[in-house]
ROFISE-152292 format. One record per residue (C-alpha): x, y, z. Coordinates in Angstrom, 3 decimals, padded with zeros to 6 digits. Layout:
+----------+----------+----------+
:        X :        Y :        Z :
+----------+----------+----------+
:        X :        Y :        Z :
...
+----------+----------+----------+
***
This chain:
+----------+----------+----------+
:        X :        Y :        Z :
+----------+----------+----------+
: -004.140 : -012.403 :  039.782 :
: -000.233 : -012.737 :  041.436 :
:  002.485 : -011.709 :  039.291 :
:  004.276 : -014.809 :  038.110 :
:  007.558 : -014.796 :  037.133 :
:  008.946 : -015.472 :  033.559 :
:  009.997 : -019.064 :  034.400 :
:  006.804 : -020.187 :  036.476 :
:  004.664 : -019.125 :  033.169 :
:  006.948 : -021.131 :  030.804 :
:  006.707 : -023.889 :  033.229 :
:  002.541 : -023.801 :  032.977 :
:  003.088 : -023.593 :  029.371 :
:  004.727 : -027.050 :  029.417 :
:  002.249 : -028.840 :  031.581 :
: -000.843 : -027.777 :  029.806 :
: -002.156 : -030.731 :  029.488 :
: -002.139 : -031.481 :  032.999 :
: -004.108 : -027.878 :  034.142 :
: -005.988 : -026.094 :  031.493 :
: -007.127 : -023.112 :  034.199 :
: -003.232 : -022.621 :  035.140 :
: -002.431 : -022.451 :  031.463 :
: -004.946 : -019.338 :  030.987 :
: -003.616 : -017.838 :  033.955 :
: -000.098 : -018.146 :  032.472 :
: -001.226 : -016.922 :  028.948 :
: -002.482 : -013.990 :  030.459 :
:  000.414 : -013.323 :  032.450 :
:  003.255 : -013.933 :  029.290 :
:  000.915 : -011.406 :  027.458 :
: -000.224 : -008.922 :  029.516 :
:  003.022 : -008.769 :  031.482 :
:  006.066 : -010.287 :  030.500 :
:  005.935 : -010.118 :  026.422 :
:  004.839 : -006.403 :  026.206 :
:  008.041 : -004.909 :  028.248 :
:  010.737 : -003.941 :  026.428 :
:  012.493 : -006.773 :  024.845 :
:  009.915 : -008.811 :  026.356 :
:  009.179 : -010.690 :  022.999 :
:  013.002 : -011.712 :  022.441 :
:  013.534 : -012.828 :  025.946 :
:  010.597 : -014.904 :  025.810 :
:  011.660 : -016.411 :  022.466 :
:  015.260 : -016.893 :  023.531 :
:  013.787 : -018.896 :  026.918 :
:  011.822 : -021.331 :  024.585 :
:  008.707 : -019.904 :  025.465 :
:  007.597 : -019.148 :  021.499 :
:  008.817 : -023.155 :  021.229 :
:  006.189 : -024.010 :  023.829 :
:  003.395 : -021.604 :  022.569 :
:  004.067 : -023.197 :  019.285 :
:  003.432 : -026.606 :  020.010 :
:  000.098 : -025.540 :  021.505 :
: -001.263 : -025.137 :  018.125 :
:  000.787 : -027.175 :  015.922 :
:  001.605 : -030.414 :  017.497 :
: -002.323 : -032.621 :  017.957 :
: -001.882 : -034.013 :  021.270 :
: -001.274 : -030.645 :  022.806 :
: -003.167 : -028.461 :  020.597 :
: -006.670 : -030.726 :  021.806 :
: -006.475 : -029.134 :  025.388 :
: -005.794 : -025.421 :  023.811 :
: -008.514 : -025.937 :  021.642 :
: -010.719 : -026.882 :  024.503 :
: -011.166 : -023.573 :  026.012 :
: -011.606 : -020.404 :  023.369 :
: -010.527 : -018.109 :  026.050 :
: -007.078 : -019.975 :  026.139 :
: -006.815 : -019.988 :  022.232 :
: -007.674 : -016.376 :  022.313 :
: -004.982 : -015.569 :  024.460 :
: -002.628 : -017.723 :  023.303 :
: -003.235 : -016.439 :  019.547 :
: -003.220 : -013.030 :  020.775 :
:  000.585 : -013.906 :  022.770 :
:  001.725 : -015.287 :  019.347 :
:  000.918 : -011.947 :  017.563 :
:  002.478 : -009.625 :  019.968 :
:  005.560 : -012.070 :  020.140 :
:  005.935 : -011.576 :  016.319 :
:  006.299 : -007.546 :  016.376 :
:  009.932 : -009.254 :  016.872 :
:  011.813 : -009.598 :  014.035 :
:  013.559 : -013.065 :  015.631 :
:  009.862 : -014.240 :  016.453 :
:  009.252 : -013.922 :  013.021 :
:  011.737 : -016.146 :  011.978 :
:  011.293 : -018.965 :  014.479 :
:  007.676 : -019.211 :  013.659 :
:  008.598 : -019.912 :  010.402 :
:  010.830 : -022.305 :  010.836 :
:  008.699 : -024.037 :  013.519 :
:  005.978 : -024.460 :  010.956 :
:  003.803 : -021.712 :  012.775 :
:  002.058 : -019.894 :  009.547 :
:  000.490 : -022.998 :  008.009 :
: -001.248 : -023.661 :  011.819 :
: -002.465 : -020.068 :  011.917 :
: -003.866 : -019.895 :  008.361 :
: -005.798 : -023.628 :  009.228 :
: -007.298 : -021.966 :  012.615 :
: -008.061 : -019.108 :  010.069 :
: -009.759 : -021.242 :  007.689 :
: -011.860 : -023.891 :  010.221 :
: -012.998 : -021.342 :  012.996 :
: -016.002 : -018.832 :  012.400 :
: -015.364 : -016.695 :  015.334 :
: -014.852 : -013.185 :  014.878 :
: -012.387 : -013.264 :  017.620 :
: -010.556 : -015.547 :  016.570 :
: -010.312 : -013.834 :  013.294 :
: -009.133 : -010.660 :  014.381 :
: -006.190 : -012.500 :  016.244 :
: -005.250 : -014.556 :  014.053 :
: -005.503 : -011.700 :  010.940 :
: -003.249 : -009.832 :  013.559 :
: -000.680 : -012.321 :  013.832 :
: -000.666 : -012.863 :  010.216 :
: -000.317 : -009.502 :  009.260 :
:  002.833 : -009.448 :  012.067 :
:  004.293 : -012.282 :  010.233 :
:  003.897 : -011.136 :  007.064 :
:  006.381 : -007.818 :  007.941 :
:  009.015 : -010.268 :  007.232 :
:  009.503 : -011.084 :  002.929 :
:  009.478 : -014.693 :  003.476 :
:  006.935 : -015.207 :  005.710 :
:  004.797 : -012.917 :  003.020 :
:  004.959 : -015.199 :  000.654 :
:  004.642 : -018.672 :  002.346 :
:  001.036 : -016.640 :  003.708 :
:  000.367 : -016.151 :  000.240 :
:  001.059 : -019.720 : -000.825 :
: -000.856 : -021.175 :  001.879 :
: -004.276 : -019.524 :  000.775 :
: -004.818 : -017.011 :  003.407 :
: -005.578 : -014.040 :  001.001 :
: -008.864 : -015.341 :  000.005 :
: -009.856 : -016.239 :  003.689 :
: -009.052 : -012.536 :  004.518 :
: -011.227 : -011.145 :  001.856 :
: -014.055 : -013.967 :  002.594 :
: -013.879 : -012.307 :  006.155 :
: -013.986 : -008.841 :  005.150 :
: -017.194 : -009.807 :  003.299 :
: -018.654 : -011.238 :  006.402 :
: -017.888 : -010.213 :  009.650 :
: -019.360 : -007.478 :  010.972 :
: -016.782 : -006.818 :  014.157 :
: -014.598 : -003.222 :  013.617 :
: -012.101 : -004.938 :  015.253 :
: -012.085 : -008.416 :  013.349 :
: -012.214 : -006.061 :  010.108 :
: -009.704 : -004.032 :  011.136 :
: -006.788 : -006.496 :  011.567 :
: -008.054 : -008.244 :  008.119 :
: -007.109 : -005.055 :  006.228 :
: -004.013 : -004.486 :  008.200 :
: -003.083 : -008.023 :  007.261 :
: -003.918 : -007.355 :  003.593 :
: -002.262 : -004.192 :  003.496 :
:  001.129 : -005.503 :  004.495 :
:  000.640 : -008.466 :  002.328 :
:  000.644 : -005.825 : -000.690 :
:  004.424 : -005.974 : -000.507 :
:  005.513 : -006.681 : -004.236 :
:  003.895 : -005.798 : -007.425 :
:  003.290 : -009.412 : -007.956 :
:  001.386 : -009.851 : -004.227 :
: -000.685 : -006.845 : -004.769 :
: -001.815 : -008.135 : -008.279 :
: -002.644 : -011.564 : -006.945 :
: -004.724 : -009.839 : -003.733 :
: -006.564 : -007.252 : -006.601 :
: -007.193 : -010.456 : -008.772 :
: -008.442 : -012.632 : -005.674 :
: -011.257 : -009.646 : -004.917 :
: -009.371 : -007.935 : -002.146 :
: -010.074 : -003.993 : -002.773 :
: -013.974 : -004.922 : -003.225 :
: -014.578 : -005.071 :  000.256 :
: -012.866 : -002.117 :  000.936 :
: -014.778 :  000.151 : -000.942 :
: -017.811 :  000.521 :  001.286 :
: -015.841 :  000.893 :  003.839 :
: -014.621 :  004.106 :  003.163 :
: -017.749 :  005.542 :  004.062 :
: -018.325 :  003.774 :  006.971 :
: -019.172 :  005.883 :  010.496 :
: -016.175 :  004.172 :  012.105 :
: -013.246 :  006.658 :  011.392 :
: -010.478 :  004.141 :  012.499 :
: -012.097 :  001.729 :  009.678 :
: -011.915 :  004.148 :  007.282 :
: -008.454 :  005.101 :  008.180 :
: -007.591 :  001.324 :  007.819 :
: -009.702 :  000.925 :  004.544 :
: -007.962 :  003.807 :  002.822 :
: -004.395 :  002.894 :  003.589 :
: -005.325 : -000.598 :  002.572 :
: -006.613 :  000.906 : -001.015 :
: -003.503 :  002.900 : -000.706 :
: -001.039 :  000.084 : -000.774 :
: -002.739 : -002.293 : -002.954 :
: -002.886 :  000.595 : -005.581 :
:  000.460 :  000.940 : -005.460 :
:  001.851 :  000.752 : -009.288 :
: -001.963 :  000.123 : -009.953 :
: -002.722 : -002.973 : -012.388 :
: -005.516 : -002.513 : -014.613 :
: -007.730 : -004.890 : -012.623 :
: -007.025 : -002.330 : -009.796 :
: -008.030 :  000.520 : -011.574 :
: -011.331 : -001.540 : -012.890 :
: -012.144 : -002.278 : -009.277 :
: -011.630 :  001.346 : -008.110 :
: -012.910 :  003.660 : -010.493 :
: -016.751 :  003.270 : -009.288 :
: -015.260 :  004.761 : -006.119 :
: -013.285 :  007.798 : -007.289 :
: -015.321 :  010.568 : -006.217 :
: -015.766 :  008.994 : -002.777 :
: -011.712 :  009.349 : -002.902 :
: -011.767 :  013.148 : -004.018 :
: -014.513 :  013.789 : -001.356 :
: -012.318 :  011.926 :  001.339 :
: -009.166 :  014.054 :  000.496 :
: -011.069 :  017.553 :  000.391 :
: -012.349 :  017.101 :  003.624 :
: -011.377 :  019.343 :  006.160 :
: -012.246 :  017.563 :  009.222 :
: -010.580 :  013.979 :  008.325 :
: -007.694 :  012.580 :  009.598 :
: -004.145 :  013.359 :  008.495 :
: -003.619 :  009.645 :  007.759 :
: -007.124 :  009.347 :  005.853 :
: -005.782 :  012.676 :  004.069 :
: -002.409 :  011.172 :  003.026 :
: -003.465 :  007.718 :  002.200 :
: -006.345 :  009.134 : -000.217 :
: -004.017 :  011.195 : -001.987 :
: -001.641 :  008.390 : -002.369 :
: -004.406 :  006.243 : -003.676 :
: -005.370 :  009.010 : -005.701 :
: -001.748 :  009.279 : -007.210 :
: -001.458 :  005.999 : -007.616 :
: -004.340 :  005.657 : -010.113 :
: -003.082 :  008.444 : -012.332 :
: -000.957 :  005.593 : -013.434 :
: -003.619 :  003.929 : -015.405 :
: -004.449 :  006.243 : -018.536 :
: -007.821 :  004.837 : -019.006 :
: -008.733 :  006.050 : -015.028 :
: -007.591 :  009.394 : -015.673 :
: -010.450 :  011.026 : -017.546 :
: -012.259 :  009.824 : -014.619 :
: -009.678 :  011.058 : -011.978 :
: -010.259 :  014.535 : -013.894 :
: -013.826 :  014.811 : -014.100 :
: -014.278 :  014.009 : -010.257 :
: -011.957 :  017.098 : -009.540 :
: -008.440 :  015.130 : -008.766 :
: -006.455 :  017.701 : -010.779 :
: -007.307 :  020.509 : -008.502 :
: -006.317 :  018.636 : -005.544 :
: -002.949 :  017.594 : -006.887 :
: -002.772 :  021.225 : -007.913 :
: -003.343 :  022.699 : -004.227 :
: -001.418 :  019.939 : -002.767 :
:  001.678 :  020.405 : -004.816 :
:  001.935 :  024.332 : -003.958 :
:  001.223 :  023.637 : -000.372 :
:  004.430 :  021.013 : -000.074 :
:  006.786 :  022.538 : -003.227 :
:  009.422 :  023.159 : -000.106 :
:  009.399 :  019.432 :  000.725 :
:  010.464 :  017.685 : -002.409 :
:  010.160 :  014.031 : -000.637 :
:  006.221 :  014.676 : -000.428 :
:  005.623 :  016.602 : -003.273 :
:  007.087 :  014.101 : -005.934 :
:  004.398 :  011.796 : -006.107 :
:  001.554 :  014.470 : -006.876 :
:  003.777 :  016.170 : -009.289 :
:  004.238 :  012.587 : -010.945 :
:  000.415 :  012.175 : -010.639 :
:  000.028 :  015.645 : -012.398 :
:  002.488 :  015.057 : -015.109 :
:  000.519 :  012.277 : -016.195 :
: -003.110 :  013.721 : -015.932 :
: -001.070 :  016.217 : -018.955 :
: -001.126 :  013.369 : -021.566 :
: -005.002 :  013.671 : -022.018 :
: -006.770 :  017.047 : -023.564 :
: -009.250 :  017.139 : -020.647 :
: -007.194 :  016.949 : -018.443 :
: -004.512 :  019.145 : -019.935 :
: -007.142 :  021.938 : -020.157 :
: -007.895 :  021.461 : -016.433 :
: -004.016 :  021.953 : -015.698 :
: -003.824 :  024.940 : -017.694 :
: -007.180 :  026.795 : -016.200 :
: -006.202 :  025.665 : -012.349 :
: -002.518 :  026.873 : -012.596 :
: -000.756 :  023.725 : -012.890 :
:  001.352 :  024.915 : -015.268 :
:  002.848 :  027.705 : -013.271 :
:  003.809 :  025.350 : -010.554 :
:  005.300 :  023.036 : -012.783 :
:  007.341 :  025.923 : -014.408 :
:  008.481 :  026.844 : -011.005 :
:  009.518 :  023.710 : -010.032 :
:  011.519 :  023.292 : -013.742 :
:  013.563 :  026.189 : -012.564 :
:  014.075 :  024.733 : -008.632 :
:  017.018 :  023.073 : -008.574 :
:  015.913 :  020.812 : -005.559 :
:  013.809 :  019.268 : -008.068 :
:  016.475 :  018.746 : -010.846 :
:  016.084 :  014.846 : -010.923 :
:  012.106 :  015.201 : -011.765 :
:  013.310 :  018.027 : -014.415 :
:  012.748 :  015.910 : -017.272 :
:  009.652 :  013.992 : -016.364 :
:  008.195 :  018.248 : -016.344 :
:  009.695 :  018.688 : -019.665 :
:  007.611 :  015.552 : -021.301 :
:  004.809 :  017.126 : -019.712 :
:  005.025 :  020.513 : -021.408 :
:  005.175 :  018.314 : -024.671 :
:  001.877 :  017.836 : -024.850 :
:  000.765 :  021.330 : -024.912 :
:  002.200 :  021.628 : -028.057 :
: -001.053 :  022.342 : -029.600 :
: -002.150 :  024.276 : -027.030 :
: -001.933 :  028.031 : -027.857 :
: -003.261 :  029.350 : -024.447 :
: -000.733 :  027.051 : -022.763 :
:  002.306 :  027.755 : -025.266 :
:  002.011 :  031.521 : -024.500 :
:  001.723 :  030.782 : -020.739 :
:  005.076 :  029.319 : -021.013 :
:  006.707 :  031.348 : -023.019 :
:  006.052 :  034.289 : -020.853 :
:  007.512 :  032.149 : -017.769 :
:  010.666 :  031.860 : -019.578 :
:  010.450 :  028.495 : -020.711 :
:  012.544 :  028.937 : -024.005 :
:  015.164 :  030.540 : -022.306 :
:  015.513 :  027.946 : -018.998 :
:  015.253 :  025.096 : -022.130 :
:  018.078 :  026.879 : -023.732 :
:  020.158 :  027.057 : -021.049 :
:  019.791 :  023.311 : -020.253 :
:  020.904 :  022.249 : -023.576 :
:  023.708 :  024.047 : -023.225 :
:  024.609 :  022.207 : -020.026 :
:  024.018 :  019.060 : -021.510 :
:  026.007 :  019.646 : -024.416 :
:  028.835 :  020.399 : -021.957 :
:  028.215 :  016.725 : -020.329 :
:  028.017 :  014.503 : -023.479 :
:  029.009 :  011.645 : -021.466 :
:  026.866 :  011.979 : -018.285 :
:  023.583 :  012.818 : -020.859 :
:  023.987 :  009.541 : -022.825 :
:  024.119 :  007.660 : -019.588 :
:  021.130 :  009.676 : -018.363 :
:  019.412 :  009.377 : -021.578 :
:  019.707 :  005.763 : -021.290 :
:  018.578 :  005.527 : -017.698 :
:  015.449 :  007.425 : -018.970 :
:  014.546 :  005.605 : -021.862 :
:  014.126 :  002.203 : -019.319 :
:  012.267 :  004.090 : -017.026 :
:  010.270 :  005.777 : -019.647 :
:  009.465 :  001.762 : -021.441 :
:  008.581 :  000.574 : -018.385 :
:  005.763 :  003.247 : -017.667 :
:  004.059 :  003.535 : -020.837 :
:  002.745 :  000.049 : -020.784 :
:  000.258 :  001.293 : -018.701 :
:  000.090 :  005.084 : -018.416 :
: -000.126 :  005.739 : -022.177 :
: -002.025 :  008.850 : -022.930 :
: -006.242 :  007.337 : -023.160 :
: -006.414 :  009.863 : -025.944 :
: -004.523 :  007.153 : -028.089 :
: -005.923 :  003.636 : -026.681 :
: -003.616 :  000.888 : -027.725 :
: -004.388 : -001.661 : -029.920 :
: -002.696 : -004.941 : -028.198 :
: -003.745 : -007.055 : -031.172 :
: -002.416 : -004.918 : -033.986 :
:  001.003 : -004.105 : -034.392 :
:  002.050 : -001.116 : -036.480 :
:  005.292 : -001.942 : -038.528 :
:  006.033 :  001.723 : -039.626 :
:  005.716 :  004.775 : -037.812 :
:  003.529 :  004.683 : -034.313 :
:  000.931 :  006.075 : -032.410 :
:  000.628 :  010.119 : -032.408 :
:  001.371 :  010.132 : -029.141 :
:  004.511 :  008.446 : -029.789 :
:  005.251 :  010.560 : -032.436 :
:  004.546 :  013.652 : -030.142 :
:  007.512 :  012.328 : -027.743 :
+----------+----------+----------+
***
């Protein structure tokens, strides 16, 4: 096929009804040569190409001609997905009403190649928060979940997983996806022989488990041993290992799940990885947070002590790079107040001297201390609702007017 200029391709888009064969050539040329080049998507949009393309999907009189050829429809959707890698195109698609049209195609055309391209386009569009809201409100999530449950096409599954991952861009959206069963079809894909599919599935699970609602925890509890095995594997991709560890850290937020996580070997993983990454605070902090949360249950505290977790926490309590995290480590140590062996270990490590020095520093900066205490109380209050110790399960239907739970008294 001879190369055509952008202008001639746009002319063929405008004349779609007159020559469907020429339309296919123009769509193919635009997708493979014009839009994929650097800055090509923006130029295509500014020259009116995106408007013409959307008219083929949204204007009934023109959509008839596009829909008469499956190949042309695939090319148009692929071209649209490529265009939406550019932020300006994502905005224009929303303004021109392209999102409902795409969702309608997703819900009405039962062809894997079409699902694949629409899912990829929706995933790119969802990078814009306003688009993500529209996609959620349009009912696309339930359709994506159904496709994940029914399709056997690896490319289609990969695009759907990516779309769900990007659509989990807020706590409310992640909860909505979980409530619509978005995690369930991801679980069997974690053991797929297709390594690319495993990577897409675990990345989706990692994103959707951020903040880890109770609904999320219930859906993922059966797969905890699989996640631990993935994170422990020597031949897994780096991206898979990182996403798996991230998922396990996210799940530690739910107190009800931490005993299961401890039994499966998560504590050992957290400690080993924290030791390896202690010189990289940004990467280490999520692991430390999960490890500190695991100190809230008696069985996990024993594992933390026996596997060397107290030593790494104590080392980091001395490290000024982790100053913002020192309060959380100190709170974690409070849970060991009845563990004689742990107290002896902490005492030998100089914890008492260190705490005395910190108290003196805080006394000299009383105003800063009050500000910090106020912030920490707000942070702890937000966290406690889901991550409180499972040794003392909450009773939401019964409030205590005097005193509090043993966990609250300990704090």
